[in-house]
Biopython code that builds the backbone (N, CA, C, O; Angstrom):
import numpy as np
from Bio.PDB.StructureBuilder import StructureBuilder

atoms = [
    (1, "MET", "N", (-41.661, 83.438, 73.361)),
    (1, "MET", "CA", (-42.651, 83.436, 74.417)),
    (1, "MET", "C", (-42.866, 84.861, 74.926)),
    (1, "MET", "O", (-43.997, 85.275, 75.180)),
    (2, "GLN", "N", (-41.768, 85.607, 75.072)),
    (2, "GLN", "CA", (-41.899, 86.994, 75.532)),
    (2, "GLN", "C", (-42.777, 87.796, 74.579)),
    (2, "GLN", "O", (-43.641, 88.557, 75.015)),
    (3, "ALA", "N", (-42.556, 87.628, 73.291)),
    (3, "ALA", "CA", (-43.312, 88.389, 72.296)),
    (3, "ALA", "C", (-44.799, 88.043, 72.353)),
    (3, "ALA", "O", (-45.645, 88.935, 72.296)),
    (4, "TYR", "N", (-45.121, 86.762, 72.465)),
    (4, "TYR", "CA", (-46.530, 86.360, 72.525)),
    (4, "TYR", "C", (-47.211, 86.945, 73.751)),
    (4, "TYR", "O", (-48.317, 87.477, 73.659)),
    (5, "LEU", "N", (-46.552, 86.845, 74.894)),
    (5, "LEU", "CA", (-47.149, 87.385, 76.117)),
    (5, "LEU", "C", (-47.277, 88.901, 76.060)),
    (5, "LEU", "O", (-48.274, 89.460, 76.518)),
    (6, "ALA", "N", (-46.273, 89.565, 75.500)),
    (6, "ALA", "CA", (-46.308, 91.029, 75.410)),
    (6, "ALA", "C", (-47.378, 91.521, 74.445)),
    (6, "ALA", "O", (-47.820, 92.666, 74.539)),
    (7, "SER", "N", (-47.796, 90.665, 73.522)),
    (7, "SER", "CA", (-48.792, 91.083, 72.539)),
    (7, "SER", "C", (-50.232, 90.979, 73.042)),
    (7, "SER", "O", (-51.157, 91.410, 72.355)),
    (8, "ILE", "N", (-50.428, 90.416, 74.225)),
    (8, "ILE", "CA", (-51.784, 90.293, 74.784)),
    (8, "ILE", "C", (-52.255, 91.666, 75.255)),
    (8, "ILE", "O", (-51.527, 92.377, 75.948)),
    (9, "SER", "N", (-53.445, 92.022, 74.885)),
    (9, "SER", "CA", (-54.007, 93.328, 75.242)),
    (9, "SER", "C", (-53.991, 93.555, 76.753)),
    (9, "SER", "O", (-54.299, 92.652, 77.531)),
    (10, "ASN", "N", (-53.631, 94.762, 77.154)),
    (10, "ASN", "CA", (-53.665, 95.073, 78.581)),
    (10, "ASN", "C", (-55.088, 95.265, 79.089)),
    (10, "ASN", "O", (-55.287, 95.502, 80.281)),
    (11, "GLN", "N", (-56.064, 95.171, 78.225)),
    (11, "GLN", "CA", (-57.468, 95.234, 78.636)),
    (11, "GLN", "C", (-57.926, 93.911, 79.252)),
    (11, "GLN", "O", (-58.910, 93.866, 79.990)),
    (12, "LEU", "N", (-57.196, 92.828, 78.938)),
    (12, "LEU", "CA", (-57.503, 91.529, 79.534)),
    (12, "LEU", "C", (-56.922, 91.474, 80.938)),
    (12, "LEU", "O", (-56.029, 92.248, 81.281)),
    (13, "SER", "N", (-57.429, 90.564, 81.736)),
    (13, "SER", "CA", (-57.021, 90.570, 83.139)),
    (13, "SER", "C", (-55.564, 90.207, 83.355)),
    (13, "SER", "O", (-54.833, 91.029, 83.907)),
    (14, "ASN", "N", (-55.104, 89.061, 82.969)),
    (14, "ASN", "CA", (-53.749, 88.550, 83.221)),
    (14, "ASN", "C", (-53.116, 89.129, 84.474)),
    (14, "ASN", "O", (-52.008, 89.663, 84.415)),
    (15, "LYS", "N", (-53.767, 89.037, 85.553)),
    (15, "LYS", "CA", (-53.291, 89.674, 86.764)),
    (15, "LYS", "C", (-52.821, 88.686, 87.828)),
    (15, "LYS", "O", (-52.648, 89.057, 88.989)),
    (16, "ASN", "N", (-52.617, 87.436, 87.436)),
    (16, "ASN", "CA", (-52.112, 86.482, 88.413)),
    (16, "ASN", "C", (-51.364, 85.342, 87.731)),
    (16, "ASN", "O", (-51.363, 85.226, 86.505)),
    (17, "GLU", "N", (-50.739, 84.519, 88.534)),
    (17, "GLU", "CA", (-49.935, 83.418, 88.007)),
    (17, "GLU", "C", (-50.776, 82.446, 87.184)),
    (17, "GLU", "O", (-50.292, 81.912, 86.186)),
    (18, "ARG", "N", (-52.006, 82.212, 87.578)),
    (18, "ARG", "CA", (-52.867, 81.254, 86.876)),
    (18, "ARG", "C", (-53.137, 81.708, 85.434)),
    (18, "ARG", "O", (-53.150, 80.881, 84.522)),
    (19, "ASP", "N", (-53.349, 82.998, 85.222)),
    (19, "ASP", "CA", (-53.555, 83.511, 83.862)),
    (19, "ASP", "C", (-52.301, 83.291, 83.020)),
    (19, "ASP", "O", (-52.385, 82.855, 81.871)),
    (20, "PHE", "N", (-51.158, 83.589, 83.586)),
    (20, "PHE", "CA", (-49.866, 83.403, 82.926)),
    (20, "PHE", "C", (-49.663, 81.923, 82.592)),
    (20, "PHE", "O", (-49.215, 81.587, 81.496)),
    (21, "GLN", "N", (-49.991, 81.051, 83.530)),
    (21, "GLN", "CA", (-49.852, 79.604, 83.335)),
    (21, "GLN", "C", (-50.749, 79.113, 82.199)),
    (21, "GLN", "O", (-50.329, 78.274, 81.402)),
    (22, "THR", "N", (-51.954, 79.615, 82.116)),
    (22, "THR", "CA", (-52.885, 79.215, 81.069)),
    (22, "THR", "C", (-52.358, 79.604, 79.689)),
    (22, "THR", "O", (-52.413, 78.802, 78.757)),
    (23, "VAL", "N", (-51.855, 80.809, 79.554)),
    (23, "VAL", "CA", (-51.302, 81.256, 78.274)),
    (23, "VAL", "C", (-50.078, 80.416, 77.913)),
    (23, "VAL", "O", (-49.908, 80.023, 76.760)),
    (24, "PHE", "N", (-49.237, 80.148, 78.894)),
    (24, "PHE", "CA", (-48.052, 79.310, 78.703)),
    (24, "PHE", "C", (-48.463, 77.942, 78.151)),
    (24, "PHE", "O", (-47.892, 77.458, 77.174)),
    (25, "TYR", "N", (-49.457, 77.331, 78.790)),
    (25, "TYR", "CA", (-49.967, 76.030, 78.353)),
    (25, "TYR", "C", (-50.490, 76.101, 76.913)),
    (25, "TYR", "O", (-50.159, 75.254, 76.083)),
    (26, "LEU", "N", (-51.298, 77.104, 76.630)),
    (26, "LEU", "CA", (-51.903, 77.213, 75.300)),
    (26, "LEU", "C", (-50.858, 77.363, 74.197)),
    (26, "LEU", "O", (-50.988, 76.755, 73.135)),
    (27, "ILE", "N", (-49.837, 78.158, 74.437)),
    (27, "ILE", "CA", (-48.799, 78.356, 73.423)),
    (27, "ILE", "C", (-48.102, 77.038, 73.112)),
    (27, "ILE", "O", (-47.971, 76.667, 71.945)),
    (28, "PHE", "N", (-47.655, 76.328, 74.144)),
    (28, "PHE", "CA", (-46.976, 75.048, 73.909)),
    (28, "PHE", "C", (-47.915, 74.024, 73.280)),
    (28, "PHE", "O", (-47.523, 73.294, 72.369)),
    (29, "ASN", "N", (-49.139, 73.972, 73.760)),
    (29, "ASN", "CA", (-50.103, 73.012, 73.236)),
    (29, "ASN", "C", (-50.404, 73.269, 71.769)),
    (29, "ASN", "O", (-50.462, 72.327, 70.979)),
    (30, "LEU", "N", (-50.593, 74.513, 71.395)),
    (30, "LEU", "CA", (-50.882, 74.845, 70.001)),
    (30, "LEU", "C", (-49.686, 74.584, 69.085)),
    (30, "LEU", "O", (-49.855, 74.431, 67.876)),
    (31, "MET", "N", (-48.479, 74.534, 69.655)),
    (31, "MET", "CA", (-47.293, 74.174, 68.872)),
    (31, "MET", "C", (-47.169, 72.656, 68.721)),
    (31, "MET", "O", (-46.245, 72.167, 68.070)),
    (32, "GLY", "N", (-48.097, 71.920, 69.322)),
    (32, "GLY", "CA", (-48.094, 70.471, 69.206)),
    (32, "GLY", "C", (-47.295, 69.759, 70.283)),
    (32, "GLY", "O", (-47.074, 68.552, 70.180)),
    (33, "ALA", "N", (-46.859, 70.468, 71.307)),
    (33, "ALA", "CA", (-46.077, 69.857, 72.383)),
    (33, "ALA", "C", (-47.008, 69.207, 73.400)),
    (33, "ALA", "O", (-48.145, 69.643, 73.584)),
    (34, "TYR", "N", (-46.516, 68.166, 74.054)),
    (34, "TYR", "CA", (-47.265, 67.518, 75.122)),
    (34, "TYR", "C", (-46.873, 68.181, 76.433)),
    (34, "TYR", "O", (-45.804, 67.909, 76.981)),
    (35, "ILE", "N", (-47.729, 69.041, 76.926)),
    (35, "ILE", "CA", (-47.471, 69.778, 78.163)),
    (35, "ILE", "C", (-48.627, 69.555, 79.124)),
    (35, "ILE", "O", (-49.793, 69.541, 78.729)),
    (36, "LYS", "N", (-48.281, 69.380, 80.389)),
    (36, "LYS", "CA", (-49.295, 69.224, 81.433)),
    (36, "LYS", "C", (-49.061, 70.326, 82.451)),
    (36, "LYS", "O", (-47.920, 70.630, 82.799)),
    (37, "VAL", "N", (-50.127, 70.914, 82.918)),
    (37, "VAL", "CA", (-50.019, 71.926, 83.964)),
    (37, "VAL", "C", (-50.574, 71.364, 85.266)),
    (37, "VAL", "O", (-51.455, 70.504, 85.272)),
    (38, "GLU", "N", (-50.038, 71.871, 86.358)),
    (38, "GLU", "CA", (-50.417, 71.388, 87.689)),
    (38, "GLU", "C", (-50.310, 69.859, 87.738)),
    (38, "GLU", "O", (-51.212, 69.176, 88.225)),
    (39, "GLU", "N", (-49.193, 69.339, 87.226)),
    (39, "GLU", "CA", (-48.994, 67.886, 87.194)),
    (39, "GLU", "C", (-48.637, 67.398, 88.603)),
    (39, "GLU", "O", (-47.608, 67.764, 89.171)),
    (40, "CYS", "N", (-49.516, 66.570, 89.133)),
    (40, "CYS", "CA", (-49.373, 66.078, 90.509)),
    (40, "CYS", "C", (-48.495, 64.840, 90.575)),
    (40, "CYS", "O", (-48.478, 64.008, 89.667)),
    (41, "SER", "N", (-47.777, 64.747, 91.663)),
    (41, "SER", "CA", (-47.031, 63.535, 91.998)),
    (41, "SER", "C", (-47.145, 63.349, 93.500)),
    (41, "SER", "O", (-47.810, 64.132, 94.178)),
    (42, "ALA", "N", (-46.509, 62.333, 94.013)),
    (42, "ALA", "CA", (-46.565, 62.067, 95.450)),
    (42, "ALA", "C", (-45.889, 63.163, 96.266)),
    (42, "ALA", "O", (-46.149, 63.297, 97.462)),
    (43, "ILE", "N", (-45.016, 63.953, 95.621)),
    (43, "ILE", "CA", (-44.246, 64.936, 96.378)),
    (43, "ILE", "C", (-44.630, 66.387, 96.113)),
    (43, "ILE", "O", (-44.034, 67.299, 96.685)),
    (44, "GLY", "N", (-45.608, 66.605, 95.261)),
    (44, "GLY", "CA", (-46.014, 67.985, 95.007)),
    (44, "GLY", "C", (-46.687, 68.148, 93.666)),
    (44, "GLY", "O", (-47.117, 67.180, 93.039)),
    (45, "ARG", "N", (-46.767, 69.395, 93.242)),
    (45, "ARG", "CA", (-47.469, 69.712, 92.004)),
    (45, "ARG", "C", (-46.660, 70.748, 91.237)),
    (45, "ARG", "O", (-46.536, 71.894, 91.669)),
    (46, "ALA", "N", (-46.108, 70.336, 90.089)),
    (46, "ALA", "CA", (-45.314, 71.238, 89.259)),
    (46, "ALA", "C", (-46.252, 72.124, 88.439)),
    (46, "ALA", "O", (-47.307, 71.668, 87.999)),
    (47, "ASP", "N", (-45.874, 73.380, 88.233)),
    (47, "ASP", "CA", (-46.698, 74.302, 87.450)),
    (47, "ASP", "C", (-46.897, 73.821, 86.021)),
    (47, "ASP", "O", (-48.010, 73.866, 85.496)),
    (48, "ALA", "N", (-45.814, 73.359, 85.388)),
    (48, "ALA", "CA", (-45.914, 72.866, 84.010)),
    (48, "ALA", "C", (-44.799, 71.863, 83.762)),
    (48, "ALA", "O", (-43.665, 72.048, 84.203)),
    (49, "VAL", "N", (-45.144, 70.792, 83.043)),
    (49, "VAL", "CA", (-44.160, 69.778, 82.672)),
    (49, "VAL", "C", (-44.306, 69.533, 81.181)),
    (49, "VAL", "O", (-45.360, 69.113, 80.703)),
    (50, "LEU", "N", (-43.226, 69.804, 80.455)),
    (50, "LEU", "CA", (-43.188, 69.630, 79.010)),
    (50, "LEU", "C", (-42.491, 68.307, 78.722)),
    (50, "LEU", "O", (-41.326, 68.120, 79.072)),
    (51, "HIS", "N", (-43.219, 67.386, 78.078)),
    (51, "HIS", "CA", (-42.701, 66.058, 77.766)),
    (51, "HIS", "C", (-42.278, 66.023, 76.299)),
    (51, "HIS", "O", (-43.107, 66.164, 75.400)),
    (52, "LEU", "N", (-40.984, 65.835, 76.070)),
    (52, "LEU", "CA", (-40.442, 65.702, 74.725)),
    (52, "LEU", "C", (-39.841, 64.302, 74.583)),
    (52, "LEU", "O", (-39.601, 63.636, 75.590)),
    (53, "PRO", "N", (-39.595, 63.845, 73.358)),
    (53, "PRO", "CA", (-39.071, 62.486, 73.188)),
    (53, "PRO", "C", (-37.767, 62.203, 73.942)),
    (53, "PRO", "O", (-37.565, 61.087, 74.421)),
    (54, "ASP", "N", (-36.884, 63.199, 74.052)),
    (54, "ASP", "CA", (-35.593, 62.957, 74.692)),
    (54, "ASP", "C", (-35.380, 63.752, 75.981)),
    (54, "ASP", "O", (-34.321, 63.642, 76.599)),
    (55, "ALA", "N", (-36.359, 64.543, 76.395)),
    (55, "ALA", "CA", (-36.170, 65.397, 77.573)),
    (55, "ALA", "C", (-37.503, 65.714, 78.235)),
    (55, "ALA", "O", (-38.568, 65.674, 77.619)),
    (56, "ILE", "N", (-37.392, 66.027, 79.506)),
    (56, "ILE", "CA", (-38.548, 66.502, 80.271)),
    (56, "ILE", "C", (-38.150, 67.833, 80.901)),
    (56, "ILE", "O", (-37.137, 67.938, 81.593)),
    (57, "TYR", "N", (-38.974, 68.844, 80.641)),
    (57, "TYR", "CA", (-38.759, 70.179, 81.193)),
    (57, "TYR", "C", (-39.770, 70.399, 82.311)),
    (57, "TYR", "O", (-40.978, 70.410, 82.073)),
    (58, "VAL", "N", (-39.277, 70.571, 83.517)),
    (58, "VAL", "CA", (-40.150, 70.885, 84.646)),
    (58, "VAL", "C", (-40.050, 72.384, 84.876)),
    (58, "VAL", "O", (-38.969, 72.918, 85.124)),
    (59, "MET", "N", (-41.194, 73.057, 84.791)),
    (59, "MET", "CA", (-41.227, 74.512, 84.856)),
    (59, "MET", "C", (-41.972, 74.995, 86.086)),
    (59, "MET", "O", (-43.055, 74.515, 86.421)),
    (60, "GLU", "N", (-41.363, 75.946, 86.735)),
    (60, "GLU", "CA", (-42.031, 76.632, 87.837)),
    (60, "GLU", "C", (-42.195, 78.079, 87.413)),
    (60, "GLU", "O", (-41.238, 78.735, 87.000)),
    (61, "LEU", "N", (-43.423, 78.564, 87.521)),
    (61, "LEU", "CA", (-43.759, 79.916, 87.070)),
    (61, "LEU", "C", (-44.009, 80.808, 88.279)),
    (61, "LEU", "O", (-44.720, 80.432, 89.211)),
    (62, "LYS", "N", (-43.424, 81.973, 88.248)),
    (62, "LYS", "CA", (-43.635, 82.959, 89.310)),
    (62, "LYS", "C", (-44.239, 84.218, 88.702)),
    (62, "LYS", "O", (-44.007, 84.544, 87.538)),
    (63, "TYR", "N", (-45.006, 84.903, 89.507)),
    (63, "TYR", "CA", (-45.632, 86.168, 89.110)),
    (63, "TYR", "C", (-45.036, 87.238, 90.005)),
    (63, "TYR", "O", (-45.286, 87.256, 91.211)),
    (64, "ASP", "N", (-44.246, 88.134, 89.418)),
    (64, "ASP", "CA", (-43.535, 89.159, 90.178)),
    (64, "ASP", "C", (-42.656, 88.554, 91.273)),
    (64, "ASP", "O", (-42.584, 89.060, 92.393)),
    (65, "GLY", "N", (-41.998, 87.468, 90.917)),
    (65, "GLY", "CA", (-41.054, 86.826, 91.827)),
    (65, "GLY", "C", (-39.681, 86.846, 91.185)),
    (65, "GLY", "O", (-39.197, 87.900, 90.772)),
    (66, "SER", "N", (-39.054, 85.682, 91.103)),
    (66, "SER", "CA", (-37.767, 85.593, 90.422)),
    (66, "SER", "C", (-37.574, 84.198, 89.848)),
    (66, "SER", "O", (-38.142, 83.221, 90.338)),
    (67, "ALA", "N", (-36.770, 84.127, 88.811)),
    (67, "ALA", "CA", (-36.450, 82.829, 88.202)),
    (67, "ALA", "C", (-35.674, 81.975, 89.196)),
    (67, "ALA", "O", (-35.860, 80.758, 89.239)),
    (68, "ASP", "N", (-34.811, 82.590, 89.991)),
    (68, "ASP", "CA", (-34.052, 81.839, 90.991)),
    (68, "ASP", "C", (-34.968, 81.224, 92.045)),
    (68, "ASP", "O", (-34.757, 80.084, 92.459)),
    (69, "ALA", "N", (-35.978, 81.967, 92.479)),
    (69, "ALA", "CA", (-36.934, 81.429, 93.455)),
    (69, "ALA", "C", (-37.703, 80.257, 92.859)),
    (69, "ALA", "O", (-37.996, 79.285, 93.555)),
    (70, "ALA", "N", (-38.027, 80.347, 91.584)),
    (70, "ALA", "CA", (-38.728, 79.248, 90.904)),
    (70, "ALA", "C", (-37.851, 78.001, 90.855)),
    (70, "ALA", "O", (-38.322, 76.900, 91.140)),
    (71, "LEU", "N", (-36.577, 78.166, 90.495)),
    (71, "LEU", "CA", (-35.655, 77.026, 90.467)),
    (71, "LEU", "C", (-35.474, 76.439, 91.861)),
    (71, "LEU", "O", (-35.414, 75.221, 92.025)),
    (72, "GLN", "N", (-35.389, 77.301, 92.853)),
    (72, "GLN", "CA", (-35.237, 76.824, 94.232)),
    (72, "GLN", "C", (-36.431, 75.975, 94.656)),
    (72, "GLN", "O", (-36.271, 74.979, 95.360)),
    (73, "GLN", "N", (-37.633, 76.373, 94.225)),
    (73, "GLN", "CA", (-38.826, 75.587, 94.565)),
    (73, "GLN", "C", (-38.776, 74.211, 93.899)),
    (73, "GLN", "O", (-39.148, 73.214, 94.518)),
    (74, "ILE", "N", (-38.325, 74.145, 92.654)),
    (74, "ILE", "CA", (-38.184, 72.852, 91.973)),
    (74, "ILE", "C", (-37.232, 71.963, 92.774)),
    (74, "ILE", "O", (-37.495, 70.775, 92.961)),
    (75, "ASN", "N", (-36.126, 72.543, 93.246)),
    (75, "ASN", "CA", (-35.164, 71.778, 94.041)),
    (75, "ASN", "C", (-35.748, 71.365, 95.387)),
    (75, "ASN", "O", (-35.690, 70.196, 95.770)),
    (76, "ASP", "N", (-36.311, 72.340, 96.100)),
    (76, "ASP", "CA", (-36.825, 72.089, 97.450)),
    (76, "ASP", "C", (-37.934, 71.043, 97.471)),
    (76, "ASP", "O", (-37.999, 70.213, 98.379)),
    (77, "LYS", "N", (-38.802, 71.087, 96.471)),
    (77, "LYS", "CA", (-39.954, 70.183, 96.444)),
    (77, "LYS", "C", (-39.666, 68.879, 95.698)),
    (77, "LYS", "O", (-40.490, 67.965, 95.709)),
    (78, "GLY", "N", (-38.495, 68.789, 95.046)),
    (78, "GLY", "CA", (-38.130, 67.553, 94.355)),
    (78, "GLY", "C", (-38.969, 67.255, 93.127)),
    (78, "GLY", "O", (-39.262, 66.094, 92.844)),
    (79, "TYR", "N", (-39.359, 68.282, 92.399)),
    (79, "TYR", "CA", (-40.247, 68.095, 91.254)),
    (79, "TYR", "C", (-39.658, 67.234, 90.138)),
    (79, "TYR", "O", (-40.413, 66.684, 89.335)),
    (80, "LEU", "N", (-38.322, 67.100, 90.064)),
    (80, "LEU", "CA", (-37.722, 66.266, 89.019)),
    (80, "LEU", "C", (-37.748, 64.779, 89.359)),
    (80, "LEU", "O", (-37.680, 63.941, 88.460)),
    (81, "ILE", "N", (-37.845, 64.444, 90.629)),
    (81, "ILE", "CA", (-37.730, 63.052, 91.073)),
    (81, "ILE", "C", (-38.673, 62.102, 90.336)),
    (81, "ILE", "O", (-38.224, 61.031, 89.929)),
    (82, "PRO", "N", (-39.960, 62.431, 90.139)),
    (82, "PRO", "CA", (-40.849, 61.468, 89.474)),
    (82, "PRO", "C", (-40.440, 61.118, 88.037)),
    (82, "PRO", "O", (-40.912, 60.121, 87.491)),
    (83, "TYR", "N", (-39.586, 61.912, 87.433)),
    (83, "TYR", "CA", (-39.209, 61.692, 86.034)),
    (83, "TYR", "C", (-37.807, 61.093, 85.894)),
    (83, "TYR", "O", (-37.357, 60.824, 84.780)),
    (84, "SER", "N", (-37.125, 60.886, 87.004)),
    (84, "SER", "CA", (-35.724, 60.468, 86.973)),
    (84, "SER", "C", (-35.522, 59.042, 86.466)),
    (84, "SER", "O", (-34.415, 58.698, 86.051)),
    (85, "ALA", "N", (-36.540, 58.217, 86.487)),
    (85, "ALA", "CA", (-36.398, 56.829, 86.016)),
    (85, "ALA", "C", (-36.701, 56.679, 84.528)),
    (85, "ALA", "O", (-36.590, 55.574, 83.995)),
    (86, "GLU", "N", (-37.076, 57.748, 83.849)),
    (86, "GLU", "CA", (-37.472, 57.647, 82.444)),
    (86, "GLU", "C", (-36.296, 57.623, 81.474)),
    (86, "GLU", "O", (-36.485, 57.344, 80.289)),
    (87, "GLY", "N", (-35.103, 57.906, 81.946)),
    (87, "GLY", "CA", (-33.926, 57.880, 81.087)),
    (87, "GLY", "C", (-33.819, 59.059, 80.130)),
    (87, "GLY", "O", (-33.061, 59.007, 79.161)),
    (88, "LYS", "N", (-34.561, 60.102, 80.393)),
    (88, "LYS", "CA", (-34.526, 61.299, 79.547)),
    (88, "LYS", "C", (-33.721, 62.391, 80.238)),
    (88, "LYS", "O", (-33.525, 62.359, 81.452)),
    (89, "ARG", "N", (-33.262, 63.349, 79.456)),
    (89, "ARG", "CA", (-32.624, 64.537, 80.042)),
    (89, "ARG", "C", (-33.655, 65.260, 80.897)),
    (89, "ARG", "O", (-34.819, 65.375, 80.514)),
    (90, "LEU", "N", (-33.229, 65.740, 82.040)),
    (90, "LEU", "CA", (-34.120, 66.477, 82.939)),
    (90, "LEU", "C", (-33.666, 67.923, 83.006)),
    (90, "LEU", "O", (-32.509, 68.217, 83.306)),
    (91, "ILE", "N", (-34.601, 68.820, 82.720)),
    (91, "ILE", "CA", (-34.278, 70.241, 82.657)),
    (91, "ILE", "C", (-35.253, 71.017, 83.527)),
    (91, "ILE", "O", (-36.469, 70.853, 83.428)),
    (92, "LYS", "N", (-34.691, 71.867, 84.383)),
    (92, "LYS", "CA", (-35.498, 72.746, 85.233)),
    (92, "LYS", "C", (-35.576, 74.107, 84.560)),
    (92, "LYS", "O", (-34.586, 74.608, 84.026)),
    (93, "VAL", "N", (-36.765, 74.697, 84.592)),
    (93, "VAL", "CA", (-36.950, 76.023, 84.011)),
    (93, "VAL", "C", (-37.678, 76.896, 85.036)),
    (93, "VAL", "O", (-38.802, 76.603, 85.442)),
    (94, "GLY", "N", (-37.017, 77.956, 85.433)),
    (94, "GLY", "CA", (-37.626, 78.939, 86.323)),
    (94, "GLY", "C", (-38.004, 80.160, 85.505)),
    (94, "GLY", "O", (-37.165, 80.733, 84.810)),
    (95, "VAL", "N", (-39.268, 80.557, 85.587)),
    (95, "VAL", "CA", (-39.761, 81.671, 84.774)),
    (95, "VAL", "C", (-40.472, 82.670, 85.679)),
    (95, "VAL", "O", (-41.264, 82.292, 86.542)),
    (96, "ASN", "N", (-40.179, 83.945, 85.471)),
    (96, "ASN", "CA", (-40.887, 84.987, 86.203)),
    (96, "ASN", "C", (-41.632, 85.896, 85.235)),
    (96, "ASN", "O", (-41.067, 86.388, 84.258)),
    (97, "TYR", "N", (-42.904, 86.107, 85.525)),
    (97, "TYR", "CA", (-43.732, 87.037, 84.762)),
    (97, "TYR", "C", (-43.682, 88.385, 85.469)),
    (97, "TYR", "O", (-43.989, 88.481, 86.657)),
    (98, "ASP", "N", (-43.298, 89.417, 84.742)),
    (98, "ASP", "CA", (-43.202, 90.768, 85.277)),
    (98, "ASP", "C", (-44.495, 91.516, 84.955)),
    (98, "ASP", "O", (-44.771, 91.808, 83.792)),
    (99, "SER", "N", (-45.282, 91.824, 85.978)),
    (99, "SER", "CA", (-46.593, 92.446, 85.739)),
    (99, "SER", "C", (-46.482, 93.871, 85.191)),
    (99, "SER", "O", (-47.398, 94.343, 84.518)),
    (100, "LEU", "N", (-45.385, 94.552, 85.468)),
    (100, "LEU", "CA", (-45.223, 95.905, 84.918)),
    (100, "LEU", "C", (-44.919, 95.861, 83.423)),
    (100, "LEU", "O", (-45.443, 96.667, 82.653)),
    (101, "LYS", "N", (-44.076, 94.922, 83.019)),
    (101, "LYS", "CA", (-43.749, 94.762, 81.597)),
    (101, "LYS", "C", (-44.813, 93.948, 80.866)),
    (101, "LYS", "O", (-44.907, 93.991, 79.639)),
    (102, "ARG", "N", (-45.614, 93.205, 81.633)),
    (102, "ARG", "CA", (-46.683, 92.347, 81.111)),
    (102, "ARG", "C", (-46.154, 91.285, 80.156)),
    (102, "ARG", "O", (-46.763, 90.974, 79.133)),
    (103, "THR", "N", (-44.995, 90.740, 80.530)),
    (103, "THR", "CA", (-44.398, 89.633, 79.785)),
    (103, "THR", "C", (-43.376, 88.952, 80.691)),
    (103, "THR", "O", (-43.247, 89.308, 81.862)),
    (104, "ILE", "N", (-42.663, 87.993, 80.162)),
    (104, "ILE", "CA", (-41.642, 87.312, 80.941)),
    (104, "ILE", "C", (-40.523, 88.298, 81.256)),
    (104, "ILE", "O", (-39.940, 88.904, 80.357)),
    (105, "GLY", "N", (-40.238, 88.447, 82.526)),
    (105, "GLY", "CA", (-39.170, 89.334, 82.947)),
    (105, "GLY", "C", (-37.826, 88.640, 82.956)),
    (105, "GLY", "O", (-36.817, 89.233, 82.575)),
    (106, "GLU", "N", (-37.801, 87.394, 83.385)),
    (106, "GLU", "CA", (-36.559, 86.625, 83.407)),
    (106, "GLU", "C", (-36.879, 85.140, 83.417)),
    (106, "GLU", "O", (-37.966, 84.719, 83.810)),
    (107, "TRP", "N", (-35.902, 84.360, 82.974)),
    (107, "TRP", "CA", (-36.017, 82.923, 83.036)),
    (107, "TRP", "C", (-34.622, 82.340, 83.159)),
    (107, "TRP", "O", (-33.637, 82.939, 82.725)),
    (108, "ARG", "N", (-34.558, 81.163, 83.757)),
    (108, "ARG", "CA", (-33.304, 80.436, 83.883)),
    (108, "ARG", "C", (-33.569, 78.978, 83.572)),
    (108, "ARG", "O", (-34.596, 78.417, 83.954)),
    (109, "ILE", "N", (-32.625, 78.377, 82.873)),
    (109, "ILE", "CA", (-32.737, 76.972, 82.475)),
    (109, "ILE", "C", (-31.511, 76.246, 83.017)),
    (109, "ILE", "O", (-30.376, 76.671, 82.800)),
    (110, "VAL", "N", (-31.758, 75.147, 83.723)),
    (110, "VAL", "CA", (-30.671, 74.360, 84.303)),
    (110, "VAL", "C", (-30.912, 72.893, 83.969)),
    (110, "VAL", "O", (-31.961, 72.335, 84.292)),
    (111, "GLU", "N", (-29.928, 72.277, 83.318)),
    (111, "GLU", "CA", (-30.041, 70.852, 83.021)),
    (111, "GLU", "C", (-29.381, 70.068, 84.135)),
    (111, "GLU", "O", (-28.301, 70.427, 84.603)),
    (112, "GLU", "N", (-30.031, 68.997, 84.558)),
    (112, "GLU", "CA", (-29.486, 68.129, 85.619)),
    (112, "GLU", "C", (-28.522, 67.154, 85.041)),
    (112, "GLU", "O", (-27.958, 66.338, 85.770)),
]
sb = StructureBuilder()
sb.init_structure("model")
sb.init_model(0)
sb.init_chain("A")
sb.init_seg("    ")
for serial, (resi, resn, name, xyz) in enumerate(atoms, 1):
    if name == "N":
        sb.init_residue(resn, " ", resi, " ")
    sb.init_atom(name, np.array(xyz, "f"), 0.0, 1.0, " ", f" {name:<3s}", serial, name[0])
structure = sb.get_structure()
């Protein structure tokens, strides 16, 4: 993912979280994964949710923030709760896009 994001021309805008989220969605989608962005539930809206046969990855994306802050938001807002009855592994992913490096600066993955 870092390599794909780093290969995008700096002539393109990619100057906010929404641009980063769109590229994230496109990469997973083109790989054939079932991913939803801005997936709404009764308790909030997750940036991206990757649905796999045995696991659900709830991702929070930050732009010049931190992976820890992204994970904290998943916890604070309860983004995993809507998927807890599906019997699948639940994984939180906090990702930070570093605008100076123009790619993912850090990420953290935590399985519940």
